[in-house]
C-alpha positions as CSV (number, residue, x, y, z in Angstrom):
1,M,80.7,-38.1,10.1
2,L,79.0,-41.2,11.2
3,I,79.7,-42.3,14.8
4,Q,78.5,-45.7,16.0
5,P,79.3,-46.1,19.7
6,M,78.4,-49.7,19.8
7,D,81.1,-50.5,17.3
8,Q,83.8,-49.7,19.8
9,D,84.3,-51.9,22.9
10,V,80.7,-53.3,23.3
11,I,80.8,-55.5,20.2
12,A,84.3,-56.7,21.1
13,L,83.0,-57.7,24.5
14,L,79.9,-59.4,23.0
15,K,82.1,-61.4,20.5
16,R,84.5,-62.4,23.2
17,G,81.7,-63.8,25.4
18,F,80.1,-65.5,22.4
19,N,83.4,-67.1,21.3
20,T,84.2,-68.2,24.8
21,R,80.8,-70.0,25.1
22,R,81.1,-71.5,21.6
23,D,84.6,-72.8,22.3
24,A,83.7,-74.3,25.7
25,V,80.8,-76.2,24.1
26,A,83.0,-77.4,21.2
27,V,85.7,-78.7,23.6
28,D,83.1,-80.6,25.6
29,R,81.6,-82.1,22.4
30,F,85.1,-83.0,21.1
31,F,85.9,-84.9,24.3
32,D,82.5,-86.6,24.1
33,G,83.5,-87.9,20.6
34,D,81.5,-85.6,18.4
35,V,82.9,-85.5,14.9
36,H,81.7,-82.0,14.3
37,P,82.1,-80.2,17.6
38,F,81.5,-76.7,16.2
39,Q,78.3,-77.6,14.4
40,T,75.5,-75.8,16.3
41,S,71.9,-74.8,15.8
42,V,70.6,-71.2,15.4
43,F,68.9,-71.6,18.7
44,E,72.2,-72.3,20.5
45,G,73.8,-69.3,18.8
46,I,71.0,-67.0,19.9
47,E,71.3,-68.4,23.4
48,W,75.0,-67.7,23.4
49,C,74.4,-64.2,22.1
50,L,71.9,-63.5,24.9
51,E,74.2,-64.8,27.6
52,S,77.1,-62.8,26.2
53,W,74.9,-59.6,26.1
54,K,74.0,-60.1,29.7
55,S,77.6,-60.3,30.6
56,V,78.5,-57.0,29.0
57,P,78.9,-54.6,32.0
58,A,76.8,-51.4,32.0
59,C,79.8,-49.3,32.5
60,A,81.3,-50.5,29.2
61,I,78.1,-49.4,27.4
62,K,78.1,-46.1,29.1
63,H,81.8,-45.6,28.3
64,C,81.2,-46.2,24.6
65,W,78.3,-43.7,24.5
66,M,80.4,-41.1,26.4
67,H,83.4,-41.7,24.1
68,S,81.2,-41.1,21.0
69,Q,80.3,-37.7,22.3
70,L,76.6,-38.3,21.3
71,M,75.5,-37.9,24.9
72,V,74.2,-34.5,26.0
73,N,75.5,-33.1,29.3
74,R,72.1,-32.7,31.0
75,V,73.7,-30.8,34.0
76,G,74.3,-27.8,31.9
77,I,70.8,-27.7,30.4
78,S,68.3,-25.3,32.1
79,K,64.6,-26.0,32.3
80,P,62.6,-24.2,29.7
81,A,60.3,-21.4,30.8
82,K,56.6,-22.3,31.3
83,L,54.4,-21.3,28.5
84,T,51.1,-19.8,29.5
């Protein structure tokens, strides 16, 4: 079974942030008279992705990893004996 924790809520949060930024810029461009308000550069898209990633809360990332059950409970692991 393949489990990808980032496919759960984190990508949805990232896309929501990206789309919010894209739409806000498009609305501004539309009211400024731009004929193609959604036409953007790769640089702008990367900037929006970066801003969106920074807005994803750490607790959401942690929740996704915990939900995937790929995280090890380190509290229950004892330290290995010293080898001499």
